[in-house]
Phi, psi and omega in degrees: 000123180259181183303313182296322178296321177295314180296327178287329185269337187225151170278127182237130181278178184294347178266002179081021179254143181284127179258344180298138176296150177134194190294342181249006182305129179085358181267159177298154184307328184281348185300313179299323180292316179296320179296317179299317177298319179300314180296335177271012178087020187267010178282149180270337181206137176241118181256104173281136181256153181302337180277003178095356178271169179226149171238125176263138180242126178245117178288135182274135178240180183297324178298317178299317182296325178290316182290326186234076181296348178290342179301131175305143185308321186267016181289127176260322182209161173248128175264129181240133178226148174239128181274178183298338179271358178092004178279138182258136175236151179229153177219127176281128183244139169284172178299319179296315179296321177300310180300319179296320179295317177299314180295320178300315179299314180298317181294321178298319179289328177300324178293330179278327182229073182299147178297125183276353178280147174080000000 
């Protein structure tokens, strides 16, 4: 899904947020495209959480930055989540935030499956 397809499918305000009701309402313009890529197998990392939810992480590349100038300059990845009602949320992550999220996920799972050695 490219920029024009998002603009054709959704009402987007001057701040680049989707105003159309539905699963992407209130999200940045790039969220439906990132979600669509995810559904096509385009996530770079999938973080399953102990509570049964998942966070998909999409690493941002130069093509993304060109297509979506609304992305904050220091964005390394987009984290995508879908809640129980089907609404999708996204969060732009810096490299530091991305690394912290990965470590948080690893630590939570260590608590569920402690290392039996030692």
